[in-house]
N, CA, C and O atoms as a MOPAC input file, in Angstrom:
PM7 MOZYME 1SCF
protein

 N     -4.68600 1    -6.03800 1   -11.07800 1
 C     -4.07100 1    -4.92000 1   -11.73900 1
 C     -3.02100 1    -4.32100 1   -10.82400 1
 O     -3.06900 1    -4.50200 1    -9.60800 1
 N     -2.07700 1    -3.61100 1   -11.41000 1
 C     -1.01500 1    -2.95000 1   -10.66400 1
 C     -1.35200 1    -1.46100 1   -10.59800 1
 O     -1.69500 1    -0.86100 1   -11.61600 1
 N     -1.25900 1    -0.86100 1    -9.41300 1
 C     -1.57600 1     0.55800 1    -9.27400 1
 C     -0.47500 1     1.29400 1    -8.51900 1
 O      0.25200 1     0.71800 1    -7.71000 1
 N     -0.38200 1     2.57200 1    -8.81000 1
 C      0.39300 1     3.51000 1    -8.01100 1
 C     -0.62700 1     4.52400 1    -7.51100 1
 O     -1.35400 1     5.13200 1    -8.29800 1
 N     -0.67100 1     4.69700 1    -6.20500 1
 C     -1.63900 1     5.58400 1    -5.58300 1
 C     -0.88300 1     6.70500 1    -4.86900 1
 O      0.08100 1     6.45500 1    -4.14500 1
 N     -1.33000 1     7.92900 1    -5.08300 1
 C     -0.72700 1     9.10400 1    -4.46700 1
 C     -1.84400 1     9.92000 1    -3.83700 1
 O     -2.87100 1    10.17100 1    -4.46900 1
 N     -1.64200 1    10.33400 1    -2.58800 1
 C     -2.64100 1    11.20800 1    -1.97900 1
 C     -2.00400 1    12.47300 1    -1.44100 1
 O     -0.82000 1    12.50000 1    -1.10400 1
 N     -2.81000 1    13.51600 1    -1.36700 1
 C     -2.41100 1    14.78800 1    -0.77500 1
 C     -3.60100 1    15.24000 1     0.05900 1
 O     -4.65800 1    15.57400 1    -0.47600 1
 N     -3.41900 1    15.24600 1     1.36500 1
 C     -4.53400 1    15.63900 1     2.21500 1
 C     -4.03600 1    16.44800 1     3.40500 1
 O     -2.84100 1    16.49600 1     3.69700 1
 N     -4.98900 1    17.08200 1     4.08200 1
 C     -4.67800 1    17.91000 1     5.22900 1
 C     -3.95900 1    17.13300 1     6.31800 1
 O     -4.15500 1    15.92700 1     6.46800 1
 N     -3.12900 1    17.83000 1     7.07300 1
 C     -2.28200 1    17.20800 1     8.09400 1
 C     -3.08000 1    16.36500 1     9.08600 1
 O     -2.60000 1    15.32700 1     9.54200 1
 N     -4.26700 1    16.79400 1     9.41600 1
 C     -5.08100 1    16.05900 1    10.38800 1
 C     -5.63300 1    14.74200 1     9.83700 1
 O     -6.11900 1    13.91400 1    10.60700 1
 N     -5.56800 1    14.53500 1     8.52200 1
 C     -6.07400 1    13.31200 1     7.90100 1
 C     -4.97500 1    12.38700 1     7.38400 1
 O     -5.25700 1    11.25900 1     6.98100 1
 N     -3.74600 1    12.84600 1     7.39000 1
 C     -2.62500 1    12.07000 1     6.82700 1
 C     -2.47800 1    10.71100 1     7.50600 1
 O     -2.31600 1     9.70100 1     6.82200 1
 N     -2.53200 1    10.66700 1     8.83000 1
 C     -2.37300 1     9.40900 1     9.56300 1
 C     -3.43600 1     8.38500 1     9.20800 1
 O     -3.13900 1     7.20000 1     9.05200 1
 N     -4.67100 1     8.84000 1     9.08000 1
 C     -5.77100 1     7.92200 1     8.73000 1
 C     -5.61400 1     7.39200 1     7.31000 1
 O     -5.86500 1     6.21500 1     7.05000 1
 N     -5.19500 1     8.26800 1     6.38600 1
 C     -4.99500 1     7.82500 1     4.99900 1
 C     -3.83500 1     6.84500 1     4.90900 1
 O     -3.92200 1     5.85000 1     4.18900 1
 N     -2.75400 1     7.11300 1     5.62800 1
 C     -1.60400 1     6.20800 1     5.64200 1
 C     -2.01700 1     4.83100 1     6.14400 1
 O     -1.70200 1     3.81500 1     5.52500 1
 N     -2.71900 1     4.80700 1     7.25900 1
 C     -3.15800 1     3.53300 1     7.84700 1
 C     -4.07200 1     2.76900 1     6.88700 1
 O     -3.93700 1     1.55400 1     6.73600 1
 N     -4.99200 1     3.46700 1     6.24600 1
 C     -5.91000 1     2.82500 1     5.29700 1
 C     -5.16100 1     2.26400 1     4.09500 1
 O     -5.34500 1     1.09800 1     3.74500 1
 N     -4.32900 1     3.06400 1     3.46500 1
 C     -3.64000 1     2.63300 1     2.24800 1
 C     -2.68100 1     1.48600 1     2.50300 1
 O     -2.48900 1     0.63500 1     1.63500 1
 N     -2.07000 1     1.45200 1     3.69700 1
 C     -1.14400 1     0.35400 1     4.02200 1
 C     -1.86600 1    -0.98400 1     4.15800 1
 O     -1.22800 1    -2.03500 1     4.09000 1
 N     -3.16800 1    -0.96400 1     4.34700 1
 C     -3.94000 1    -2.20800 1     4.41900 1
 C     -4.08800 1    -2.85700 1     3.04200 1
 O     -4.35400 1    -4.05600 1     2.94700 1
 N     -3.91900 1    -2.07400 1     1.97900 1
 C     -4.16100 1    -2.56200 1     0.62700 1
 C     -2.91100 1    -2.61200 1    -0.25800 1
 O     -2.79000 1    -3.48100 1    -1.12100 1
 N     -1.97900 1    -1.66900 1    -0.03600 1
 C     -0.83800 1    -1.51600 1    -0.93400 1
 C      0.45900 1    -1.37200 1    -0.14800 1
 O      0.43800 1    -1.25500 1     1.07700 1
 N      1.58700 1    -1.38200 1    -0.85400 1
 C      2.90200 1    -1.23200 1    -0.24200 1
 C      3.26700 1     0.25400 1    -0.19800 1
 O      3.18300 1     0.95400 1    -1.20700 1
 N      3.66700 1     0.71700 1     0.96700 1
 C      4.07400 1     2.10800 1     1.15800 1
 C      5.48500 1     2.27000 1     0.62900 1
 O      6.40400 1     1.62600 1     1.13600 1
 N      5.68700 1     3.12100 1    -0.38400 1
 C      7.01600 1     3.26800 1    -0.97000 1
 C      7.64200 1     4.63500 1    -0.70400 1
 O      8.85900 1     4.79100 1    -0.81000 1
 N      6.83000 1     5.60900 1    -0.36300 1
 C      7.33600 1     6.94500 1    -0.07800 1
 C      6.20300 1     7.71800 1     0.57200 1
 O      5.04700 1     7.30000 1     0.49200 1
 N      6.51100 1     8.83700 1     1.21500 1
 C      5.45100 1     9.61400 1     1.85300 1
 C      4.29900 1     9.84900 1     0.87800 1
 O      4.49100 1    10.41200 1    -0.19900 1
 N      3.11800 1     9.41600 1     1.26300 1
 C      1.88600 1     9.58400 1     0.48600 1
 C      1.87000 1     8.84600 1    -0.84400 1
 O      1.03700 1     9.14800 1    -1.69800 1
 N      2.77400 1     7.87800 1    -1.04400 1
 C      2.83900 1     7.12300 1    -2.29900 1
 C      2.83100 1     5.62700 1    -1.99400 1
 O      3.58200 1     5.15300 1    -1.14200 1
 N      1.97200 1     4.89100 1    -2.70200 1
 C      1.81800 1     3.44900 1    -2.51000 1
 C      1.80000 1     2.77100 1    -3.87100 1
 O      1.47400 1     3.39100 1    -4.88300 1
 N      2.15900 1     1.47300 1    -3.88300 1
 C      2.10300 1     0.70400 1    -5.11900 1
 C      1.74900 1    -0.73500 1    -4.78900 1
 O      1.89500 1    -1.18000 1    -3.65100 1
 N      1.27800 1    -1.45900 1    -5.80500 1
 C      1.05100 1    -2.87800 1    -5.62100 1
 C     -0.05300 1    -3.43300 1    -6.48800 1
 O     -0.75700 1    -2.71200 1    -7.19500 1
 N     -0.17700 1    -4.75500 1    -6.40500 1
 C     -1.24300 1    -5.47900 1    -7.09900 1
 C     -2.50600 1    -5.39500 1    -6.25300 1
 O     -2.45500 1    -5.53800 1    -5.03100 1
 N     -3.63300 1    -5.16400 1    -6.90400 1
 C     -4.90800 1    -5.05900 1    -6.20200 1
 C     -6.01800 1    -5.42000 1    -7.19000 1
 O     -5.91600 1    -5.13400 1    -8.38300 1
 N     -7.05900 1    -6.03900 1    -6.69100 1
 C     -8.20300 1    -6.35300 1    -7.55700 1
 C     -9.06200 1    -5.11200 1    -7.71900 1
 O     -8.96900 1    -4.17400 1    -6.92800 1
 N     -9.88700 1    -5.11200 1    -8.73500 1
 C    -10.79500 1    -3.99000 1    -8.98700 1
 C    -11.72700 1    -3.77800 1    -7.80000 1
 O    -11.99600 1    -2.64100 1    -7.41200 1
 N    -12.21800 1    -4.87000 1    -7.22500 1
 C    -13.13300 1    -4.78700 1    -6.07800 1
 C    -12.43300 1    -4.17200 1    -4.86900 1
 O    -12.99000 1    -3.29500 1    -4.20800 1
 N    -11.20700 1    -4.63000 1    -4.57700 1
 C    -10.45000 1    -4.08300 1    -3.44900 1
 C    -10.10800 1    -2.61100 1    -3.67500 1
 O    -10.11200 1    -1.82200 1    -2.73000 1
 N     -9.81100 1    -2.23400 1    -4.92700 1
 C     -9.52300 1    -0.83900 1    -5.22900 1
 C    -10.75900 1     0.03000 1    -5.00000 1
 O    -10.65300 1     1.12000 1    -4.43800 1
 N    -11.92000 1    -0.43900 1    -5.42600 1
 C    -13.16000 1     0.31000 1    -5.18500 1
 C    -13.43000 1     0.45400 1    -3.68800 1
 O    -13.89300 1     1.49800 1    -3.23100 1
 N    -13.13900 1    -0.59900 1    -2.93500 1
 C    -13.29100 1    -0.56900 1    -1.48100 1
 C    -12.35500 1     0.47600 1    -0.87100 1
 O    -12.76500 1     1.25600 1    -0.01100 1
 N    -11.10900 1     0.48700 1    -1.31600 1
 C    -10.12600 1     1.45800 1    -0.83000 1
 C    -10.56200 1     2.88900 1    -1.14400 1
 O    -10.50600 1     3.76100 1    -0.27700 1
 N    -10.99100 1     3.12800 1    -2.36500 1
 C    -11.41600 1     4.47000 1    -2.77700 1
 C    -12.64400 1     4.91300 1    -1.97000 1
 O    -12.74200 1     6.07400 1    -1.57100 1
 N    -13.56200 1     4.00200 1    -1.73700 1
 C    -14.75300 1     4.32200 1    -0.95300 1
 C    -14.38300 1     4.73400 1     0.46900 1
 O    -14.88900 1     5.73300 1     0.97900 1
 N    -13.50500 1     3.97000 1     1.10600 1
 C    -13.07100 1     4.28800 1     2.46700 1
 C    -12.27000 1     5.58500 1     2.50200 1
 O    -12.41800 1     6.38300 1     3.42800 1
 N    -11.42100 1     5.79600 1     1.49400 1
 C    -10.61800 1     7.01900 1     1.43000 1
 C    -11.51300 1     8.24900 1     1.27500 1
 O    -11.24600 1     9.29400 1     1.86800 1
 N    -12.56500 1     8.12200 1     0.48500 1
 C    -13.48700 1     9.24100 1     0.27000 1
 C    -14.15400 1     9.69100 1     1.56600 1
 O    -14.48600 1    10.86500 1     1.73200 1
 N    -14.34500 1     8.74900 1     2.47700 1
 C    -14.96000 1     9.08700 1     3.77100 1
 C    -13.98700 1     9.82500 1     4.68300 1
 O    -14.40600 1    10.58800 1     5.55400 1
 N    -12.69600 1     9.60000 1     4.48700 1
 C    -11.66800 1    10.27400 1     5.29000 1
 C    -11.36500 1    11.65700 1     4.71600 1
 O    -11.14100 1    12.60800 1     5.46600 1
 N    -11.35900 1    11.76800 1     3.40100 1
 C    -10.91800 1    12.97300 1     2.70600 1
 C    -11.90900 1    14.12100 1     2.82700 1
 O    -13.11000 1    13.90800 1     2.99300 1
 N    -11.38900 1    15.33800 1     2.74200 1
 C    -12.19300 1    16.53300 1     2.51000 1
 C    -12.11700 1    16.74800 1     1.00300 1
 O    -11.09500 1    17.20900 1     0.49500 1
 N    -13.17000 1    16.42400 1     0.29600 1
 C    -13.14500 1    16.42500 1    -1.17200 1
 C    -12.96500 1    17.81700 1    -1.76600 1
 O    -12.69100 1    17.94600 1    -2.95900 1
 N    -13.11400 1    18.85500 1    -0.95400 1
 C    -12.88700 1    20.22300 1    -1.41900 1
 C    -11.40400 1    20.59100 1    -1.36800 1
 O    -10.96900 1    21.50000 1    -2.07600 1
 N    -10.62100 1    19.89000 1    -0.53300 1
 C     -9.21400 1    20.24200 1    -0.33700 1
 C     -8.23200 1    19.12800 1    -0.70800 1
 O     -7.13100 1    19.41400 1    -1.17800 1
 N     -8.61100 1    17.87700 1    -0.50600 1
 C     -7.69700 1    16.74400 1    -0.65300 1
 C     -7.79200 1    16.12100 1    -2.04000 1
 O     -8.75600 1    16.34100 1    -2.77300 1
 N     -6.76100 1    15.33100 1    -2.38700 1
 C     -6.79900 1    14.62900 1    -3.66300 1
 C     -6.22700 1    13.22500 1    -3.51600 1
 O     -5.38700 1    12.95700 1    -2.65800 1
 N     -6.70800 1    12.34800 1    -4.37600 1
 C     -6.25800 1    10.96500 1    -4.46400 1
 C     -6.06400 1    10.67900 1    -5.95300 1
 O     -7.00600 1    10.79400 1    -6.73700 1
 N     -4.85400 1    10.31100 1    -6.33600 1
 C     -4.54800 1    10.04700 1    -7.74600 1
 C     -4.13100 1     8.58400 1    -7.86200 1
 O     -3.28500 1     8.11500 1    -7.10100 1
 N     -4.72200 1     7.86700 1    -8.81000 1
 C     -4.43700 1     6.44800 1    -8.99500 1
 C     -4.00900 1     6.20700 1   -10.44000 1
 O     -4.75100 1     6.49500 1   -11.38000 1
 N     -2.80700 1     5.67900 1   -10.59600 1
 C     -2.30100 1     5.26800 1   -11.90900 1
 C     -2.49300 1     3.76200 1   -12.00400 1
 O     -2.06600 1     3.02500 1   -11.11600 1
 N     -3.13400 1     3.30000 1   -13.07400 1
 C     -3.44100 1     1.88000 1   -13.22200 1
 C     -2.69600 1     1.28000 1   -14.40300 1
 O     -2.47200 1     1.93600 1   -15.42000 1
 N     -2.31600 1     0.00600 1   -14.24100 1
 C     -1.68400 1    -0.74800 1   -15.31900 1
 C     -2.12900 1    -2.20200 1   -15.18100 1
 O     -2.40900 1    -2.66500 1   -14.07600 1
 N     -2.19400 1    -2.90800 1   -16.27900 1
 C     -2.57700 1    -4.32000 1   -16.20300 1
 C     -1.58400 1    -5.12700 1   -15.39400 1
 O     -1.95500 1    -6.08600 1   -14.71700 1
 N     -0.30500 1    -4.73100 1   -15.46500 1
 C      0.74000 1    -5.49900 1   -14.79800 1
 C      1.93300 1    -4.58700 1   -14.55200 1
 O      2.18100 1    -3.65600 1   -15.31800 1
 N      2.66100 1    -4.85400 1   -13.49100 1
 C      3.83500 1    -4.05700 1   -13.14000 1
 C      4.88900 1    -4.09100 1   -14.24100 1
 O      5.64300 1    -3.13200 1   -14.40800 1
 N      4.94700 1    -5.19100 1   -14.99500 1
 C      5.97700 1    -5.32100 1   -16.03100 1
 C      5.80300 1    -4.29500 1   -17.15400 1
 O      6.72700 1    -4.10100 1   -17.94400 1
 N      4.66200 1    -3.64600 1   -17.24300 1
 C      4.42800 1    -2.65200 1   -18.28500 1
 C      4.94800 1    -1.26900 1   -17.88900 1
 O      4.84700 1    -0.32000 1   -18.66600 1
 N      5.50000 1    -1.15600 1   -16.68800 1
 C      6.03500 1     0.11800 1   -16.21900 1
 C      7.54800 1     0.03300 1   -16.07600 1
 O      8.08000 1    -0.99700 1   -15.66100 1
 N      8.22300 1     1.09200 1   -16.41200 1
 C      9.64800 1     1.21300 1   -16.11800 1
 C      9.74800 1     2.05400 1   -14.86200 1
 O      9.25400 1     3.18000 1   -14.81900 1
 N     10.38500 1     1.51100 1   -13.84500 1
 C     10.50900 1     2.19900 1   -12.56600 1
 C     11.96900 1     2.58200 1   -12.36400 1
 O     12.84300 1     1.71600 1   -12.30800 1
 N     12.22500 1     3.85900 1   -12.25800 1
 C     13.57600 1     4.34800 1   -12.02000 1
 C     13.59100 1     5.06000 1   -10.67600 1
 O     12.77800 1     5.95000 1   -10.42800 1
 N     14.51100 1     4.66800 1    -9.81600 1
 C     14.61000 1     5.24600 1    -8.48400 1
 C     15.90700 1     6.02100 1    -8.39700 1
 O     16.98400 1     5.49200 1    -8.67000 1
 N     15.79200 1     7.27100 1    -8.01500 1
 C     16.96200 1     8.11900 1    -7.82200 1
 C     16.99600 1     8.45700 1    -6.33900 1
 O     16.03900 1     9.02100 1    -5.80800 1
 N     18.07400 1     8.12000 1    -5.67900 1
 C     18.14500 1     8.28900 1    -4.23400 1
 C     17.81700 1     6.97400 1    -3.55100 1
 O     17.91100 1     5.91100 1    -4.16600 1
 N     17.44000 1     7.03900 1    -2.30300 1
 C     17.21500 1     5.84500 1    -1.49300 1
 C     15.79300 1     5.30800 1    -1.66300 1
 O     14.81900 1     6.05300 1    -1.56000 1
 N     15.69000 1     4.00700 1    -1.92400 1
 C     14.39000 1     3.34000 1    -2.02000 1
 C     14.01500 1     2.79300 1    -0.65200 1
 O     14.85400 1     2.24300 1     0.06000 1
 N     12.74100 1     2.95000 1    -0.29000 1
 C     12.27500 1     2.33700 1     0.95000 1
 C     12.24900 1     0.83400 1     0.76500 1
 O     11.76500 1     0.33300 1    -0.25000 1
 N     12.76400 1     0.12500 1     1.73300 1
 C     12.81000 1    -1.33200 1     1.67900 1
 C     11.63000 1    -1.88500 1     2.46600 1
 O     11.40300 1    -1.49400 1     3.61100 1
 N     10.88400 1    -2.79300 1     1.85300 1
 C      9.79500 1    -3.48300 1     2.53800 1
 C     10.37500 1    -4.76800 1     3.09000 1
 O     10.77800 1    -5.63800 1     2.31900 1
 N     10.42900 1    -4.91200 1     4.42500 1
 C     11.06700 1    -6.11300 1     4.98300 1
 C     10.30800 1    -7.37900 1     4.62600 1
 O      9.07800 1    -7.39000 1     4.56600 1
 N     11.06400 1    -8.45100 1     4.38900 1
 C     10.47000 1    -9.76000 1     4.17100 1
 C     10.35500 1   -10.43600 1     5.52500 1
 O     11.27000 1   -10.37200 1     6.34500 1
 N      9.24000 1   -11.07300 1     5.74800 1
 C      8.95600 1   -11.68200 1     7.03900 1
 C      8.62000 1   -13.15400 1     6.82500 1
 O      7.89500 1   -13.49900 1     5.89200 1
 N      9.14200 1   -14.01300 1     7.68300 1
 C      8.75000 1   -15.41900 1     7.64800 1
 C      7.64900 1   -15.64100 1     8.66100 1
 O      7.73300 1   -15.17100 1     9.79500 1
 N      6.62600 1   -16.35200 1     8.25600 1
 C      5.49500 1   -16.61300 1     9.13700 1
 C      5.26600 1   -18.11300 1     9.25300 1
 O      5.33200 1   -18.83600 1     8.25900 1
 N      5.00500 1   -18.56400 1    10.43500 1
 C      4.59800 1   -19.95000 1    10.63700 1
 C      3.07400 1   -19.96800 1    10.67200 1
 O      2.44600 1   -19.43600 1    11.58700 1
 N      2.50700 1   -20.58600 1     9.66500 1
 C      1.05300 1   -20.65400 1     9.56500 1
 C      0.67700 1   -22.11900 1     9.41600 1
 O      0.95700 1   -22.73100 1     8.38500 1
 N      0.04800 1   -22.68500 1    10.43400 1
 C     -0.37400 1   -24.08500 1    10.40800 1
 C      0.78400 1   -25.01100 1    10.02200 1
 O      0.60100 1   -25.95500 1     9.25400 1
 N      1.97600 1   -24.73300 1    10.56200 1
 C      3.12100 1   -25.59000 1    10.32500 1
 C      3.87400 1   -25.30200 1     9.04000 1
 O      4.93100 1   -25.89000 1     8.81100 1
 N      3.36200 1   -24.40900 1     8.18600 1
 C      4.04500 1   -24.07500 1     6.93200 1
 C      4.76500 1   -22.74500 1     7.09100 1
 O      4.30200 1   -21.87100 1     7.82500 1
 N      5.87800 1   -22.58600 1     6.41900 1
 C      6.58100 1   -21.31500 1     6.41800 1
 C      6.25600 1   -20.58800 1     5.12900 1
 O      6.39100 1   -21.14400 1     4.03900 1
 N      5.82000 1   -19.32600 1     5.25900 1
 C      5.52500 1   -18.50800 1     4.09800 1
 C      6.28900 1   -17.20400 1     4.21300 1
 O      6.55700 1   -16.72400 1     5.31400 1
 N      6.63600 1   -16.63600 1     3.07000 1
 C      7.21600 1   -15.29900 1     3.06800 1
 C      6.09800 1   -14.33100 1     2.72800 1
 O      5.28300 1   -14.59200 1     1.84300 1
 N      6.06500 1   -13.22100 1     3.43100 1
 C      5.02700 1   -12.23600 1     3.20200 1
 C      5.62200 1   -10.84800 1     3.40400 1
 O      6.76600 1   -10.72300 1     3.84200 1
 N      4.87200 1    -9.82500 1     3.09600 1
 C      5.34700 1    -8.46700 1     3.30900 1
 C      4.87600 1    -7.97300 1     4.66100 1
 O      3.99800 1    -8.56700 1     5.28600 1
 N      5.46600 1    -6.88500 1     5.10000 1
 C      5.20700 1    -6.34500 1     6.43200 1
 C      3.72300 1    -6.09800 1     6.70200 1
 O      3.26200 1    -6.28700 1     7.82800 1
 N      2.96700 1    -5.67800 1     5.67900 1
 C      1.57800 1    -5.29900 1     5.90400 1
 C      0.69800 1    -6.47600 1     6.31200 1
 O     -0.41600 1    -6.26000 1     6.79000 1
 N      1.15900 1    -7.70300 1     6.13900 1
 C      0.35200 1    -8.85700 1     6.51500 1
 C      0.60500 1    -9.30700 1     7.94800 1
 O      0.00800 1   -10.28500 1     8.39700 1
 N      1.47100 1    -8.61700 1     8.67000 1
 C      1.79500 1    -9.05700 1    10.02300 1
 C      0.63400 1    -8.89100 1    10.97600 1
 O      0.63400 1    -9.49400 1    12.04900 1
 N     -0.34800 1    -8.10100 1    10.62300 1
 C     -1.51400 1    -7.94100 1    11.48200 1
 C     -2.31700 1    -9.23800 1    11.56900 1
 O     -3.00900 1    -9.47400 1    12.55900 1
 N     -2.22800 1   -10.06500 1    10.55200 1
 C     -3.02000 1   -11.28100 1    10.49100 1
 C     -2.32000 1   -12.47900 1    11.11700 1
 O     -2.99300 1   -13.42800 1    11.51900 1
 N     -1.00000 1   -12.47000 1    11.21400 1
 C     -0.24900 1   -13.63100 1    11.66600 1
 C      0.80000 1   -13.23000 1    12.68900 1
 O      1.25600 1   -12.08600 1    12.69300 1
 N      1.18000 1   -14.14100 1    13.54200 1
 C      2.31300 1   -13.90800 1    14.42400 1
 C      3.57000 1   -14.22400 1    13.62400 1
 O      3.78600 1   -15.37300 1    13.23900 1
 N      4.39400 1   -13.22300 1    13.37200 1
 C      5.53200 1   -13.36900 1    12.47200 1
 C      6.80700 1   -12.91700 1    13.15800 1
 O      6.77400 1   -12.26300 1    14.20000 1
 N      7.93300 1   -13.27900 1    12.55400 1
 C      9.22400 1   -12.81500 1    13.03800 1
 C     10.05800 1   -12.36900 1    11.83200 1
 O      9.95900 1   -12.95700 1    10.75500 1
 N     10.87200 1   -11.33800 1    12.01400 1
 C     11.71500 1   -10.83200 1    10.93200 1
 C     12.85100 1   -11.79400 1    10.65200 1
 O     13.43400 1   -12.37800 1    11.56600 1
 N     13.16000 1   -11.95100 1     9.35400 1
 C     14.33200 1   -12.73500 1     8.97200 1
 C     15.57000 1   -11.87000 1     9.18900 1
 O     15.58200 1   -10.69300 1     8.82700 1
 N     16.58800 1   -12.44100 1     9.76800 1
 C     17.83100 1   -11.69000 1     9.97600 1
 C     18.90600 1   -12.21400 1     9.07200 1
 O     20.03100 1   -11.71300 1     9.09500 1

């Protein structure tokens, strides 16, 4: 499924939420993420986020869609660019997004 996730939390928890959400989704703007995710991975993300959040003060909002093609996305102003990275994995070259660089030794395409 395709999701847009938005969080609002206290300043002392923002860094932890950012780090957690970047493990699952693409960071598109401050406190806003998007991407394809399975139901199981989404439940895992929500569970971990709940442990970071102060449920009396913070919020996590998730918009769900079966597929990204069902949404019209209009950007006004500058869009954050997610760099494309080439990775050598067992002799094969793959393109991946920045968030996967933790798993592989990669280099930026110039």
